[in-house]
C-alpha positions as CSV (number, residue, x, y, z in Angstrom):
1,X,11.6,-21.6,-23.0
2,X,13.3,-22.0,-19.2
3,X,10.1,-23.0,-17.4
4,X,11.2,-20.6,-14.5
5,X,11.0,-18.2,-17.1
6,X,7.5,-18.5,-17.8
7,X,6.1,-18.9,-14.0
8,X,5.9,-22.5,-14.4
9,X,9.0,-23.3,-12.0
10,X,8.0,-25.3,-8.3
11,X,4.9,-24.5,-7.6
12,X,5.6,-24.7,-4.1
13,X,7.5,-21.2,-4.3
14,X,5.8,-18.5,-4.3
15,X,8.5,-16.8,-6.7
16,X,9.8,-17.4,-10.4
17,X,12.2,-15.6,-12.6
18,X,11.3,-13.7,-15.8
19,X,13.6,-11.5,-18.4
20,X,12.7,-8.4,-18.1
21,X,13.7,-4.6,-19.5
22,X,15.3,-1.8,-17.5
23,X,14.0,1.2,-17.9
24,X,17.5,2.9,-17.8
25,X,19.5,1.0,-20.3
26,X,17.6,-1.0,-22.0
27,X,19.2,-4.1,-21.3
28,X,17.0,-7.2,-20.5
29,X,17.5,-9.6,-17.2
30,X,16.7,-11.9,-15.1
31,X,14.4,-10.7,-12.5
32,X,12.7,-12.5,-9.1
33,X,9.2,-11.5,-8.9
34,X,6.5,-12.8,-6.8
35,X,3.5,-14.7,-8.3
36,X,0.0,-13.0,-8.7
37,X,-3.1,-13.1,-6.0
38,X,-0.5,-14.1,-3.6
39,X,-1.0,-11.0,-1.3
40,X,-2.9,-11.1,1.4
41,X,-3.2,-7.7,3.4
42,X,-4.7,-7.8,6.6
43,X,-5.0,-5.2,9.7
44,X,-2.6,-5.5,13.3
45,X,-5.2,-6.1,16.0
46,X,-5.5,-2.7,18.2
47,X,-4.0,-0.6,15.4
48,X,-6.2,1.1,13.0
49,X,-4.3,2.5,10.5
50,X,-1.3,-0.5,10.5
51,X,-1.6,-2.8,7.5
52,X,0.4,-5.9,7.2
53,X,0.7,-8.1,4.3
54,X,1.7,-12.3,4.1
55,X,0.5,-15.0,1.8
56,X,-3.1,-15.3,0.9
57,X,-2.7,-19.4,0.3
58,X,-1.4,-19.5,3.7
59,X,1.3,-21.5,3.1
60,X,4.1,-20.9,5.8
61,X,7.2,-19.7,4.2
62,X,11.0,-18.2,5.1
63,X,10.1,-15.5,2.2
64,X,8.0,-12.3,2.9
65,X,5.6,-10.6,0.3
66,X,7.6,-7.1,1.3
67,X,10.9,-9.3,0.0
68,X,9.3,-8.6,-3.8
69,X,7.8,-5.8,-6.1
70,X,11.9,-3.7,-6.6
71,X,14.3,-4.8,-9.4
72,X,18.0,-4.4,-10.3
73,X,19.8,-4.2,-13.4
74,X,22.6,-6.2,-12.6
75,X,24.0,-4.2,-16.0
76,X,24.0,-0.5,-14.7
77,X,23.0,-1.0,-11.1
78,X,19.0,0.8,-12.1
79,X,17.4,0.2,-9.1
80,X,13.0,0.4,-9.3
81,X,10.2,-0.7,-9.4
82,X,9.0,-3.9,-10.6
83,X,5.8,-2.2,-12.8
84,X,8.4,0.3,-14.4
85,X,10.7,-3.2,-15.5
86,X,7.1,-4.8,-17.2
87,X,7.0,-1.6,-18.9
88,X,10.4,-1.1,-19.9
89,X,10.8,2.6,-21.0
90,X,6.9,2.9,-21.8
91,X,6.2,3.9,-18.3
92,X,8.4,6.3,-17.9
93,X,9.0,7.9,-20.9
94,X,9.0,11.0,-19.2
95,X,12.3,10.8,-17.4
96,X,14.1,7.8,-19.7
97,X,15.9,10.5,-21.4
98,X,17.5,11.3,-18.2
99,X,17.5,7.9,-16.3
100,X,20.1,6.7,-20.0
101,X,22.7,10.0,-19.4
102,X,22.8,9.3,-15.6
103,X,22.8,5.0,-15.7
104,X,24.9,5.0,-18.9
105,X,26.5,7.9,-19.4
106,X,27.5,8.9,-16.7
107,X,27.1,5.2,-14.8
108,X,25.6,7.2,-11.3
109,X,24.9,3.6,-10.7
110,X,28.1,2.3,-10.1
111,X,29.6,5.7,-7.8
112,X,28.6,6.8,-5.2
113,X,26.1,7.4,-2.7
114,X,24.3,4.5,-5.2
115,X,26.8,2.3,-4.7
116,X,27.3,2.3,-1.0
117,X,23.0,2.2,-1.1
118,X,23.5,-1.0,-2.9
119,X,26.0,-2.7,-0.8
120,X,28.6,-5.2,-2.9
121,X,27.4,-8.8,-3.1
122,X,23.4,-8.2,-3.8
123,X,22.8,-11.4,-5.7
124,X,24.1,-13.0,-3.0
125,X,22.6,-10.7,-0.1
126,X,20.0,-12.3,2.1
127,X,16.4,-10.0,3.2
128,X,15.7,-8.4,4.3
129,X,19.4,-6.3,3.8
130,X,18.7,-6.6,0.6
131,X,14.9,-5.6,0.8
132,X,15.9,-2.5,2.3
133,X,18.8,-1.4,0.2
134,X,16.8,-2.1,-2.8
135,X,14.0,0.2,-1.6
136,X,16.3,3.2,-0.6
137,X,18.7,2.8,-3.7
138,X,15.2,3.4,-5.7
139,X,13.8,6.2,-3.5
140,X,17.6,7.5,-4.0
141,X,17.3,7.3,-7.4
142,X,14.1,8.7,-7.8
143,X,14.9,11.7,-6.0
144,X,18.2,12.8,-8.6
145,X,16.0,13.8,-11.0
146,X,15.0,17.0,-11.1
147,X,12.5,17.9,-8.8
148,X,9.7,19.1,-11.6
149,X,9.9,15.5,-12.9
150,X,9.7,13.7,-9.7
151,X,7.3,11.3,-10.0
152,X,5.6,11.8,-6.5
153,X,3.0,8.9,-6.8
154,X,5.8,6.0,-7.5
155,X,8.2,7.7,-4.9
156,X,5.6,7.4,-2.4
157,X,4.3,4.3,-2.7
158,X,8.1,3.3,-1.8
159,X,8.3,4.8,0.9
160,X,5.0,3.7,1.8
161,X,6.5,0.1,1.1
162,X,9.5,0.7,3.5
163,X,7.9,1.9,5.9
164,X,5.2,-1.4,5.9
165,X,8.9,-3.2,6.1
166,X,10.1,-1.7,8.7
167,X,7.2,-2.6,10.7
168,X,6.4,-6.0,10.1
169,X,10.7,-6.7,10.4
170,X,11.1,-4.6,13.5
171,X,7.0,-5.1,15.4
172,X,5.0,-8.0,14.0
173,X,5.0,-11.1,15.3
174,X,3.1,-14.2,13.1
175,X,1.8,-17.4,14.0
176,X,3.4,-19.8,11.9
177,X,0.7,-22.3,12.2
178,X,-2.2,-19.8,10.5
179,X,-0.2,-17.2,8.7
180,X,-2.7,-15.7,7.3
181,X,-4.3,-14.3,10.8
182,X,-3.6,-11.1,12.1
183,X,-0.2,-10.4,13.5
184,X,0.4,-9.7,17.0
185,X,2.1,-6.2,17.6
186,X,5.4,-5.7,19.6
187,X,7.7,-2.8,20.5
188,X,10.8,-5.1,19.9
189,X,9.5,-8.0,17.8
190,X,11.1,-11.0,16.5
191,X,13.1,-9.3,13.8
192,X,13.9,-5.9,16.0
193,X,17.4,-6.5,16.4
194,X,17.9,-8.1,12.6
195,X,16.4,-5.0,11.3
196,X,18.4,-2.7,13.4
197,X,21.5,-4.4,12.5
198,X,20.7,-3.5,9.2
199,X,20.5,0.0,9.5
200,X,23.0,0.5,11.6
201,X,25.2,-0.3,8.5
202,X,23.9,1.5,6.7
203,X,24.2,4.6,9.1
204,X,27.2,6.2,7.3
205,X,25.7,6.9,4.2
206,X,23.6,9.5,6.2
207,X,26.6,12.1,5.0
208,X,25.1,12.0,1.1
209,X,22.1,11.8,2.1
210,X,20.9,13.1,5.5
211,X,17.3,12.4,4.6
212,X,17.7,8.6,4.2
213,X,15.4,7.6,5.9
214,X,16.1,5.2,8.8
215,X,13.9,5.3,10.8
216,X,10.1,4.6,11.1
217,X,8.7,8.1,11.9
218,X,10.7,9.9,9.1
219,X,9.5,7.2,6.6
220,X,5.8,7.6,7.3
221,X,6.2,11.7,6.9
222,X,7.9,11.1,3.4
223,X,4.9,8.7,2.2
224,X,2.7,11.4,3.6
225,X,4.3,14.7,1.9
226,X,4.9,12.8,-1.5
227,X,1.2,11.4,-1.8
228,X,-0.2,14.4,-0.3
229,X,1.7,16.6,-3.2
230,X,0.9,13.6,-5.8
231,X,-3.0,14.2,-5.2
232,X,-2.8,18.3,-5.0
233,X,-0.9,18.3,-8.1
234,X,-2.7,15.2,-10.2
235,X,-7.1,15.5,-9.2
236,X,-8.0,17.9,-11.9
237,X,-6.3,14.0,-14.2
238,X,-8.0,10.9,-12.0
239,X,-10.6,8.8,-12.7
240,X,-13.4,8.6,-10.1
241,X,-12.0,5.3,-8.8
242,X,-8.0,7.4,-8.1
243,X,-9.6,9.8,-6.7
244,X,-11.7,7.7,-4.0
245,X,-8.5,5.9,-3.8
246,X,-6.0,8.8,-3.1
247,X,-8.5,10.1,-0.6
248,X,-9.2,6.7,1.4
249,X,-5.1,6.1,1.1
250,X,-4.0,9.7,2.8
251,X,-7.1,8.9,5.7
252,X,-4.5,6.7,6.6
253,X,-1.3,8.1,6.2
254,X,-3.1,11.0,8.2
255,X,-3.6,8.0,11.3
256,X,-0.4,6.7,10.3
257,X,1.4,9.7,11.3
258,X,-0.9,10.6,14.3
259,X,-3.0,12.9,12.7
260,X,-6.4,11.7,14.0
261,X,-8.4,14.7,12.8
262,X,-7.3,15.1,9.5
263,X,-7.3,11.2,9.1
264,X,-11.6,11.8,10.2
265,X,-11.7,14.3,8.0
266,X,-10.4,12.3,4.4
267,X,-11.9,9.5,5.6
268,X,-15.5,11.0,5.0
269,X,-14.4,13.3,1.8
270,X,-13.7,9.6,0.6
271,X,-16.4,8.8,0.9
272,X,-18.4,11.2,0.4
273,X,-16.8,11.6,-3.3
274,X,-18.0,8.0,-3.4
275,X,-21.3,8.8,-3.0
276,X,-21.8,11.7,-5.1
277,X,-19.1,9.8,-7.9
278,X,-22.0,7.1,-7.6
279,X,-24.9,9.2,-7.9
280,X,-23.4,10.7,-10.9
281,X,-22.4,7.1,-12.8
282,X,-26.3,5.9,-11.9
283,X,-27.8,9.2,-13.4
284,X,-26.1,8.8,-16.5
285,X,-27.0,4.9,-16.6
286,X,-30.1,5.5,-16.4
287,X,-30.0,8.4,-18.9
288,X,-28.0,6.2,-21.2
289,X,-30.8,5.5,-24.2
290,X,-32.1,9.1,-24.3
291,X,-27.7,10.1,-24.0
292,X,-27.1,7.7,-27.2
293,X,-24.4,5.8,-25.2
294,X,-23.0,3.0,-26.4
295,X,-23.4,-0.6,-25.3
296,X,-19.8,0.1,-24.4
297,X,-20.2,3.5,-22.5
298,X,-23.5,1.6,-20.7
299,X,-21.3,-1.7,-19.6
300,X,-19.0,0.9,-18.1
301,X,-21.0,3.2,-16.1
302,X,-22.2,-0.1,-14.4
303,X,-18.6,-1.5,-13.6
304,X,-17.9,2.3,-12.7
305,X,-21.4,1.8,-10.0
306,X,-20.5,-1.7,-8.6
307,X,-16.6,-0.3,-8.2
308,X,-17.6,3.1,-6.4
309,X,-20.3,0.7,-3.9
310,X,-17.6,-1.6,-3.1
311,X,-15.0,1.0,-2.6
312,X,-18.0,3.4,-0.1
313,X,-18.8,-0.1,2.0
314,X,-15.3,-0.7,2.6
315,X,-14.4,3.5,3.1
316,X,-17.3,2.5,5.8
317,X,-15.5,-0.5,7.4
318,X,-12.4,1.4,7.6
319,X,-13.8,5.0,9.7
320,X,-16.1,2.6,12.1
321,X,-12.7,0.3,12.4
322,X,-10.6,3.3,13.1
323,X,-13.3,5.8,14.8
324,X,-15.8,3.4,16.1
325,X,-19.2,4.9,16.3
326,X,-20.3,5.7,20.3
327,X,-22.7,2.8,21.6
328,X,-26.2,3.3,22.4
329,X,-26.6,3.9,25.6
330,X,-30.0,2.7,27.3
331,X,-31.3,4.5,30.8
332,X,-32.5,3.1,33.7
333,X,-36.3,2.2,33.4
334,X,-38.8,4.6,36.2
335,X,-40.2,2.3,38.9
336,X,-43.7,0.4,37.7
337,X,-46.8,1.6,39.2
338,X,-48.7,-1.4,41.3
339,X,-52.0,-1.4,39.6
340,X,-55.0,-0.4,41.8
341,X,-57.5,-3.1,39.8
342,X,-57.1,-6.1,39.6
343,X,-55.8,-7.4,36.2
344,X,-55.8,-10.8,34.1
345,X,-52.0,-11.9,33.7
346,X,-50.8,-10.6,30.0
347,X,-48.6,-12.6,28.1
348,X,-44.3,-11.8,28.1
349,X,-43.0,-9.9,25.6
350,X,-39.5,-11.3,25.0
351,X,-38.3,-7.4,23.9
352,X,-39.9,-5.0,25.9
353,X,-37.1,-3.4,26.7
354,X,-36.9,-2.3,23.1
355,X,-41.1,-1.5,22.2
């Protein structure tokens, strides 16, 4: 096997090529994917709801983590998230028949507007143009399907990845000597003009796709809309961890769209859910013997409690960053009255003000 296909290629590169199966046509093709455990999320100082991404090993590279994650089938021109390509038709089984009809029978990947979005020479196209076109094409592809079959969570993730890409390219300045240090936010960062030029090339597509997200504000609105719909539609089928994660994400998305009140409410809801679910799991764990739970089920409860505890800590940290608690105010002390009787000198108390 080619070493590039099993991830054993150049250890200094963050990516490698692997043959993956297209969920639409079923053909296998080489895809450029990112090595695992290399993604590091960091906060943007002064902007509590913004997220930036860099390489966790601290190595400076020309490529960016956000340039990976979306695959493209050269056979039928189907663009989609990497996870769908890794699972082939298995992950998209609810819409696999529709995808095959579109991309194999009707060849929509070769026609407009997808052909205009993808452009020409995808294999040699440079980032961020390649990444931007792939994300937009993947979003447009998912929206081709009947709305009742939309995978809203996946569409929301694509919009969110695009929002973070716009943020990084247009506003963030990274320190090349310290790649893991938080970046600086600028109104027009080093890549602003480059990204604006890419978006200007895509502007004519608006005639066929009026809602095309070519600006940050509309992209963020779409992120929130699709994640809200996914949360509302599937709240009853989510695991405890998934429910908390959705509420936590919605808090960030509300904040990202400027709704501070709803952001705080969702943070509080996520924390309440986390504490409630952890208490329920703890009670189940304490009664494991009487309820006849197996060793595997008991271990699963312990893992759930650990995850929920970690989530609670993370939520509190994010809440305190976004909504810092008011600092304690120390009122002035009244002037001391001079004693009329002589007294022996007392030992000085270092923390006298605090009792």
